[in-house]
KENU-939276 format. One record per residue (C-alpha): x, y, z; residue in three letters. Coordinates in nm, 2 decimals, always signed. Layout:
N
X|Y|Z|ALA $
...
***
This chain:
436
-0.01|+0.01|+0.01|MET $
+0.27|+0.22|+0.13|MET $
+0.47|+0.19|-0.23|GLU $
+0.16|+0.25|-0.41|ASP $
+0.12|+0.57|-0.22|VAL $
+0.46|+0.68|-0.32|LYS $
+0.39|+0.64|-0.69|ARG $
+0.47|+0.93|-0.90|LYS $
+0.19|+0.99|-1.12|ARG $
+0.22|+1.24|-1.41|LEU $
-0.07|+1.34|-1.68|LEU $
+0.06|+1.46|-2.00|LEU $
-0.18|+1.73|-2.18|VAL $
-0.16|+1.75|-2.54|TYR $
-0.37|+1.81|-2.88|ASP $
-0.29|+1.47|-3.08|LEU $
-0.20|+1.14|-2.97|TYR $
-0.16|+0.78|-3.08|ASP $
-0.34|+0.66|-3.24|PRO $
-0.39|+0.98|-3.52|ASP $
-0.10|+0.84|-3.74|PRO $
+0.11|+1.24|-3.78|SER $
+0.43|+1.23|-3.70|PRO $
+0.31|+1.52|-3.35|SER $
+0.07|+1.24|-3.24|ALA $
+0.40|+1.02|-3.17|HIS $
+0.70|+1.25|-3.10|VAL $
+0.64|+1.22|-2.70|LEU $
+0.58|+0.90|-2.68|ARG $
+0.93|+0.80|-2.61|PRO $
+0.91|+1.01|-2.32|LEU $
+0.59|+0.85|-2.17|LEU $
+0.74|+0.56|-2.21|GLU $
+1.06|+0.62|-2.03|ALA $
+0.84|+0.74|-1.75|ALA $
+0.59|+0.43|-1.73|ARG $
+0.94|+0.21|-1.70|ASP $
+1.05|+0.41|-1.43|ARG $
+0.78|+0.30|-1.23|GLY $
+0.52|+0.64|-1.28|SER $
+0.17|+0.61|-1.32|GLU $
+0.13|+0.76|-1.66|VAL $
-0.18|+0.94|-1.81|HIS $
-0.28|+1.14|-2.13|VAL $
-0.56|+1.41|-2.16|LEU $
-0.60|+1.46|-2.54|CYS $
-0.84|+1.51|-2.81|ALA $
-1.06|+1.23|-2.96|ALA $
-1.06|+1.21|-3.32|THR $
-1.38|+1.13|-3.34|SER $
-1.72|+1.12|-3.15|TRP $
-1.65|+0.74|-3.03|ARG $
-1.36|+0.73|-2.94|ASP $
-1.43|+1.01|-2.65|ALA $
-1.38|+0.87|-2.30|GLY $
-1.15|+0.65|-2.13|ASP $
-0.91|+0.38|-2.16|GLU $
-0.60|+0.18|-2.07|THR $
-0.34|+0.06|-2.31|ARG $
+0.01|+0.05|-2.37|ASP $
+0.04|+0.08|-2.01|GLY $
-0.09|+0.45|-2.03|PHE $
-0.42|+0.60|-1.93|ARG $
-0.58|+0.79|-2.18|PHE $
-0.88|+1.02|-2.12|HIS $
-1.00|+1.20|-2.46|ARG $
-1.20|+1.47|-2.52|VAL $
-1.44|+1.53|-2.77|ARG $
-1.27|+1.81|-3.03|ASN $
-1.54|+1.95|-3.29|PRO $
-1.22|+2.07|-3.44|HIS $
-1.13|+1.72|-3.60|TYR $
-1.48|+1.68|-3.76|LEU $
-1.43|+2.05|-3.94|LEU $
-1.08|+1.98|-4.01|HIS $
-1.22|+1.62|-4.19|ALA $
-1.48|+1.76|-4.39|ALA $
-1.18|+2.07|-4.50|TRP $
-0.97|+1.77|-4.63|VAL $
-1.23|+1.62|-4.78|ARG $
-1.38|+1.85|-4.98|HIS $
-1.08|+2.07|-5.02|GLY $
-1.07|+2.45|-5.16|LYS $
-1.26|+2.37|-5.52|VAL $
-1.60|+2.35|-5.42|GLY $
-1.59|+2.44|-5.08|ALA $
-1.89|+2.61|-5.07|LEU $
-2.12|+2.31|-5.14|SER $
-2.04|+2.15|-4.80|SER $
-2.19|+2.35|-4.46|PRO $
-1.95|+2.22|-4.23|VAL $
-1.64|+2.36|-4.42|VAL $
-1.85|+2.70|-4.50|PHE $
-1.93|+2.72|-4.11|ALA $
-1.52|+2.66|-4.06|THR $
-1.46|+2.96|-4.30|ARG $
-1.69|+3.19|-4.14|ILE $
-1.55|+3.09|-3.81|ALA $
-1.23|+3.19|-3.86|ARG $
-1.24|+3.50|-4.08|LYS $
-1.51|+3.58|-3.75|ALA $
-1.20|+3.52|-3.50|LEU $
-0.93|+3.71|-3.68|GLU $
-1.18|+4.01|-3.72|VAL $
-1.19|+4.00|-3.33|LEU $
-0.81|+3.93|-3.29|GLY $
-0.84|+3.81|-2.95|ARG $
-0.76|+3.42|-3.03|TYR $
-0.47|+3.48|-3.22|GLY $
-0.71|+3.27|-3.49|ALA $
-0.40|+3.19|-3.74|ASP $
-0.23|+2.93|-3.51|LEU $
-0.46|+2.82|-3.27|ASP $
-0.74|+3.04|-3.17|GLY $
-1.00|+2.78|-3.35|TYR $
-0.94|+2.48|-3.16|LYS $
-0.90|+2.72|-2.82|ARG $
-1.25|+2.84|-2.93|PHE $
-1.40|+2.50|-3.03|PHE $
-1.27|+2.31|-2.69|TYR $
-1.05|+2.53|-2.49|GLY $
-1.30|+2.50|-2.18|GLY $
-1.38|+2.14|-2.20|ALA $
-1.02|+2.07|-2.20|LEU $
-0.97|+2.24|-1.89|ARG $
-1.28|+2.08|-1.71|ARG $
-1.09|+1.72|-1.81|ALA $
-0.75|+1.80|-1.70|ALA $
-0.93|+1.89|-1.34|ARG $
-1.14|+1.60|-1.33|ARG $
-0.86|+1.39|-1.41|VAL $
-0.59|+1.54|-1.13|VAL $
-0.84|+1.52|-0.89|ARG $
-1.00|+1.19|-0.95|ALA $
-0.65|+1.03|-1.03|CYS $
-0.41|+1.18|-0.79|GLY $
-0.19|+1.38|-1.06|ILE $
+0.14|+1.55|-0.91|ASP $
+0.33|+1.62|-1.20|THR $
+0.11|+1.77|-1.50|VAL $
+0.28|+1.82|-1.82|LEU $
+0.15|+2.04|-2.11|THR $
+0.32|+2.04|-2.46|ALA $
+0.25|+2.31|-2.74|SER $
+0.09|+2.33|-3.04|LEU $
-0.16|+2.48|-2.99|PRO $
-0.05|+2.68|-2.75|PHE $
-0.34|+2.67|-2.55|SER $
-0.27|+2.34|-2.39|THR $
-0.06|+2.56|-2.14|HIS $
-0.42|+2.73|-2.01|ARG $
-0.52|+2.42|-1.88|ALA $
-0.16|+2.39|-1.71|GLY $
-0.20|+2.72|-1.55|GLN $
-0.54|+2.67|-1.48|ALA $
-0.46|+2.36|-1.31|LEU $
-0.12|+2.52|-1.12|LYS $
-0.36|+2.83|-1.03|ARG $
-0.59|+2.57|-0.87|GLY $
-0.34|+2.34|-0.68|ASP $
+0.00|+2.51|-0.60|SER $
+0.15|+2.18|-0.50|ALA $
+0.10|+2.06|-0.84|LEU $
+0.42|+2.05|-1.01|ARG $
+0.36|+2.19|-1.42|TRP $
+0.61|+2.13|-1.67|VAL $
+0.55|+2.31|-2.03|ALA $
+0.69|+2.18|-2.34|LEU $
+0.76|+2.39|-2.61|GLU $
+0.73|+2.19|-2.91|LEU $
+0.70|+2.45|-3.23|ASP $
+0.71|+2.85|-3.14|PRO $
+0.39|+3.04|-3.06|TYR $
+0.47|+3.44|-3.02|ALA $
+0.81|+3.37|-3.24|LEU $
+0.62|+3.16|-3.51|ASN $
+0.80|+3.33|-3.88|HIS $
+0.48|+3.17|-4.05|PHE $
+0.18|+3.36|-3.87|ALA $
+0.04|+3.65|-4.07|THR $
-0.18|+3.81|-3.79|ASP $
+0.10|+4.07|-3.74|GLY $
+0.02|+4.00|-3.39|ARG $
+0.32|+3.94|-3.25|GLU $
+0.35|+4.20|-2.93|ALA $
+0.04|+4.05|-2.86|ALA $
+0.13|+3.65|-2.86|ARG $
+0.43|+3.73|-2.69|THR $
+0.24|+3.90|-2.40|ARG $
-0.03|+3.61|-2.37|TRP $
+0.30|+3.40|-2.38|GLU $
+0.44|+3.55|-2.09|GLU $
+0.14|+3.57|-1.87|GLU $
+0.08|+3.19|-1.92|THR $
+0.42|+3.07|-1.89|LEU $
+0.51|+3.29|-1.57|ALA $
+0.29|+3.01|-1.36|ASP $
+0.45|+2.73|-1.49|ALA $
+0.73|+2.53|-1.24|ASP $
+0.95|+2.46|-1.52|GLY $
+0.97|+2.53|-1.93|ILE $
+1.14|+2.30|-2.19|VAL $
+1.19|+2.39|-2.52|SER $
+1.28|+2.19|-2.81|PHE $
+1.62|+2.29|-2.92|ARG $
+1.56|+2.50|-3.27|ALA $
+1.31|+2.69|-3.04|VAL $
+1.53|+2.73|-2.74|PHE $
+1.82|+2.87|-2.97|VAL $
+1.61|+3.10|-3.15|GLU $
+1.43|+3.29|-2.83|ASN $
+1.80|+3.31|-2.69|VAL $
+1.92|+3.49|-3.00|CYS $
+1.61|+3.74|-2.97|ARG $
+1.64|+3.79|-2.66|GLY $
+1.28|+3.69|-2.57|HIS $
+1.15|+3.59|-2.23|ARG $
+1.40|+3.69|-2.02|LYS $
+1.23|+3.69|-1.73|ASP $
+1.14|+3.34|-1.74|LEU $
+1.50|+3.21|-1.86|ALA $
+1.60|+3.12|-1.47|ASP $
+1.34|+2.82|-1.52|ARG $
+1.39|+2.73|-1.89|THR $
+1.59|+2.48|-2.04|THR $
+1.58|+2.28|-2.35|TRP $
+1.59|+1.91|-2.53|MET $
+1.66|+1.70|-2.85|HIS $
+1.37|+1.57|-3.02|ASP $
+1.31|+1.24|-2.82|PRO $
+1.19|+1.01|-3.10|ASN $
+1.50|+0.89|-3.25|LEU $
+1.53|+0.55|-3.11|CYS $
+1.66|+0.22|-3.28|VAL $
+1.37|-0.06|-3.30|GLY $
+1.29|+0.06|-3.66|ALA $
+1.68|+0.04|-3.77|ALA $
+1.68|-0.34|-3.60|ASP $
+1.39|-0.44|-3.73|GLY $
+1.51|-0.53|-4.05|GLY $
+1.34|-0.45|-4.46|PRO $
+0.98|-0.45|-4.47|ALA $
+0.71|-0.58|-4.74|GLU $
+0.61|-0.28|-4.88|SER $
+0.46|-0.41|-5.22|GLY $
+0.70|-0.14|-5.43|PHE $
+0.82|-0.23|-5.75|ASP $
+1.17|-0.34|-5.71|PRO $
+1.31|-0.25|-6.05|ASP $
+1.24|+0.15|-5.98|ARG $
+1.40|+0.36|-5.72|LEU $
+1.17|+0.42|-5.50|ASN $
+1.18|+0.71|-5.26|LEU $
+0.92|+0.77|-4.94|VAL $
+0.80|+1.09|-4.83|TYR $
+0.56|+1.09|-4.49|SER $
+0.41|+1.39|-4.38|GLY $
+0.25|+1.69|-4.52|GLN $
+0.33|+2.03|-4.70|PHE $
+0.27|+2.35|-4.65|TYR $
+0.32|+2.63|-4.88|GLU $
+0.41|+2.91|-4.64|LYS $
+0.72|+2.74|-4.50|TYR $
+0.74|+2.34|-4.64|ARG $
+0.66|+2.35|-5.00|SER $
+0.72|+2.08|-5.24|PRO $
+0.83|+2.28|-5.52|ARG $
+1.19|+2.18|-5.59|ARG $
+1.12|+1.82|-5.50|LEU $
+0.87|+1.85|-5.75|LEU $
+1.14|+2.02|-5.98|GLU $
+1.38|+1.73|-5.93|PHE $
+1.05|+1.48|-6.00|LEU $
+1.04|+1.65|-6.33|SER $
+1.43|+1.60|-6.44|ARG $
+1.49|+1.36|-6.69|PRO $
+1.71|+1.20|-6.53|GLU $
+1.49|+1.05|-6.24|THR $
+1.23|+0.83|-6.50|GLU $
+1.29|+0.54|-6.30|ASP $
+1.22|+0.70|-5.99|VAL $
+0.90|+0.65|-5.78|VAL $
+0.81|+0.94|-5.52|LEU $
+0.56|+0.74|-5.25|HIS $
+0.37|+0.96|-5.12|LEU $
+0.18|+0.91|-4.76|TYR $
-0.06|+1.15|-4.56|GLY $
-0.35|+1.38|-4.64|ALA $
-0.44|+1.56|-4.93|GLU $
-0.12|+1.45|-5.16|HIS $
-0.39|+1.30|-5.44|ASP $
-0.48|+1.67|-5.50|ARG $
-0.07|+1.68|-5.55|LEU $
-0.05|+1.40|-5.79|VAL $
-0.35|+1.56|-6.00|ALA $
-0.22|+1.90|-6.03|ALA $
+0.11|+1.74|-6.18|HIS $
+0.03|+1.55|-6.44|PRO $
+0.37|+1.54|-6.65|GLY $
+0.53|+1.34|-6.32|ILE $
+0.22|+1.16|-6.24|ALA $
+0.45|+0.81|-6.33|ALA $
+0.64|+0.92|-6.07|ARG $
+0.41|+0.98|-5.76|LEU $
+0.22|+0.76|-5.59|VAL $
-0.02|+0.90|-5.32|ALA $
-0.09|+0.66|-5.06|HIS $
-0.29|+0.85|-4.87|GLY $
-0.35|+0.88|-4.49|ARG $
-0.22|+0.52|-4.32|VAL $
-0.14|+0.37|-3.99|THR $
+0.14|+0.45|-3.78|LYS $
+0.27|+0.05|-3.86|ALA $
+0.18|+0.11|-4.25|GLU $
+0.41|+0.48|-4.28|SER $
+0.69|+0.27|-4.07|ASP $
+0.71|-0.04|-4.37|CYS $
+0.69|+0.24|-4.60|ALA $
+0.96|+0.42|-4.45|LEU $
+1.18|+0.07|-4.43|ARG $
+1.11|-0.03|-4.78|SER $
+1.23|+0.30|-4.93|ALA $
+1.55|+0.35|-5.15|VAL $
+1.56|+0.69|-4.94|ALA $
+1.35|+0.87|-4.71|ILE $
+1.26|+1.21|-4.84|VAL $
+1.25|+1.49|-4.58|VAL $
+1.17|+1.84|-4.68|VAL $
+1.29|+2.07|-4.44|GLY $
+1.13|+2.42|-4.28|ASN $
+1.17|+2.78|-4.37|ASP $
+1.22|+2.86|-4.05|VAL $
+1.50|+2.88|-3.85|PRO $
+1.31|+2.74|-3.49|ASN $
+1.15|+2.48|-3.63|MET $
+1.27|+2.09|-3.71|THR $
+1.03|+1.87|-3.87|PRO $
+0.97|+1.53|-3.62|SER $
+1.05|+1.33|-3.91|LYS $
+1.43|+1.40|-3.95|VAL $
+1.47|+1.23|-3.62|SER $
+1.18|+0.95|-3.74|GLU $
+1.42|+0.91|-4.06|SER $
+1.71|+0.87|-3.87|MET $
+1.54|+0.64|-3.63|SER $
+1.51|+0.35|-3.92|THR $
+1.90|+0.38|-4.06|GLY $
+1.78|+0.47|-4.41|ARG $
+1.93|+0.67|-4.65|PRO $
+1.76|+1.03|-4.61|ILE $
+1.74|+1.27|-4.86|LEU $
+1.69|+1.59|-4.75|TYR $
+1.58|+1.92|-4.92|PHE $
+1.73|+2.20|-4.73|ALA $
+1.54|+2.55|-4.74|PRO $
+1.85|+2.75|-4.65|THR $
+2.22|+2.65|-4.45|ASP $
+2.09|+2.77|-4.13|ALA $
+1.82|+2.52|-4.15|ASP $
+1.90|+2.39|-3.76|PRO $
+1.83|+1.99|-3.89|ALA $
+2.14|+1.97|-4.07|LEU $
+2.35|+1.94|-3.74|GLU $
+2.17|+1.63|-3.64|ALA $
+2.15|+1.53|-4.00|LEU $
+2.56|+1.59|-4.06|SER $
+2.60|+1.36|-3.73|ALA $
+2.39|+1.12|-3.89|TYR $
+2.67|+1.12|-4.20|GLY $
+2.38|+0.90|-4.38|HIS $
+2.21|+1.15|-4.61|ALA $
+2.24|+1.40|-4.89|PHE $
+2.16|+1.76|-4.83|VAL $
+1.95|+1.94|-5.15|VAL $
+1.97|+2.29|-5.14|ARG $
+1.67|+2.46|-5.19|MET $
+1.81|+2.80|-5.21|ASP $
+2.02|+2.73|-5.50|ARG $
+1.97|+2.64|-5.84|PRO $
+1.93|+2.29|-5.90|LEU $
+2.15|+2.20|-6.19|ASP $
+2.26|+1.87|-6.37|ASP $
+2.52|+1.84|-6.12|GLU $
+2.30|+1.85|-5.82|ALA $
+2.04|+1.62|-5.97|VAL $
+2.31|+1.33|-6.09|GLN $
+2.48|+1.34|-5.69|ALA $
+2.14|+1.29|-5.55|ALA $
+2.05|+1.03|-5.80|LEU $
+2.42|+0.85|-5.73|ALA $
+2.37|+0.92|-5.37|PHE $
+2.04|+0.69|-5.33|CYS $
+2.18|+0.44|-5.56|ARG $
+2.49|+0.41|-5.41|ALA $
+2.31|+0.35|-5.07|ASN $
+2.07|+0.10|-5.15|ARG $
+2.03|-0.15|-4.92|GLY $
+2.22|+0.04|-4.73|VAL $
+2.10|+0.04|-4.37|VAL $
+2.30|+0.17|-4.03|LEU $
+2.23|-0.07|-3.74|SER $
+2.11|+0.03|-3.42|GLY $
+2.46|+0.01|-3.26|ALA $
+2.62|+0.25|-3.53|GLU $
+2.29|+0.47|-3.46|ILE $
+2.41|+0.52|-3.13|ARG $
+2.78|+0.57|-3.16|ARG $
+2.68|+0.86|-3.41|ARG $
+2.44|+1.02|-3.26|MET $
+2.52|+1.01|-2.88|GLY $
+2.31|+1.22|-2.66|GLU $
+2.08|+1.32|-2.93|ARG $
+1.96|+0.92|-2.89|MET $
+1.62|+0.88|-2.75|SER $
+1.68|+0.69|-2.42|GLU $
+1.95|+0.98|-2.33|THR $
+1.75|+1.22|-2.41|VAL $
+1.45|+1.09|-2.23|CYS $
+1.62|+1.03|-1.87|GLU $
+1.78|+1.37|-1.87|ARG $
+1.42|+1.56|-1.91|PHE $
+1.28|+1.33|-1.67|LEU $
+1.55|+1.39|-1.44|ASP $
+1.47|+1.77|-1.55|ARG $
+1.13|+1.76|-1.44|VAL $
+1.18|+1.56|-1.11|GLU $
+1.45|+1.81|-1.00|ALA $
+1.20|+2.09|-1.08|THR $
+1.09|+2.29|-0.76|PRO $
+0.73|+2.31|-0.71|VAL $
+0.68|+2.71|-0.69|ARG $
+0.40|+2.87|-0.44|GLY $
+0.08|+2.97|-0.59|ARG $
+0.11|+3.20|-0.88|PRO $
-0.03|+3.58|-0.85|ALA $
-0.39|+3.59|-0.99|TRP $
***
């Protein structure tokens, strides 16, 4: 009985989580597994991706508490109908009206996460209070984006000063380079006011470096630290090849994830595929809306295959079957795609499209050493195309072992990152009741 009383009880509040197949939904899983393996009772409060998935369940040694979130129904309709003919869908039309109204009101920072907070922020806070009371939670982790999940942590901390609250900053909010609402100062004030109540703040390294360089949140520097992405594991590398059904006579490249015109554009990748030298290349696309990309480029349709949104297991199988994994970098200095670490976990060759030499992912890829970088800010001449293809062909079937990945990546490995993170959380002093 005494053992159970002393057991740490940890709650993660995060918008997306398994079984959602997106990389963002899986990037924190190694942290929770490490906490579970240390003996903590781990709870996850996240959004249900459908009405029937709401509720509580125990799986993989975690206790899940899923909250209904109308945003996902609206987003599903947006993906299904797209921009063409969107007005024919009342749901999509309602989404556009809601977003525009929030932009006009200005108070929700609509471009980034205002509409999510508008739709279910209150429900998330109420659910968080219920879980903390019912389950005896002593440590709360909140992760962004959306930034509004930190409001749940703030409400919990203000309601119980004995709780330890640590905010995880996965993506930038105030210093978000692709925000177009012109309200950086307002977001900074809201960010500082919210995080001032946190006992500790842990930022992903690229976010942390940008914050320091710009002198951002100086008043909170004493309780802020940084960490590498925690999802550089080696299970996929040691798992061997997978059966994907790819044509073995083609040079099969795999891209898993989304494209975003503002900061992760596929234009240079498509230019690469349009070159006559790539006639034996097939790019397999995993994720939503890629069928529209294929339809918009009929000239290279034979080199593009859109597989749609698939399960995490199917995506992992495709990555292990690739001659090379394609990753497109973010055209901002403080955001690294979580797919970079996930791709290195497989030990496979990586064909990386870097926007500039300031891309924060280049340092890790250099240490990995099993990657070829195509610079998107330079002309894609014949020499660059031939060099990229030569890399893929020369490394076909060359897979780094788990031991070799550990040797090359060192402190970036998931087990090291997770242990350091949990040590920091446990050492974070619990501050007194915040000022109202």
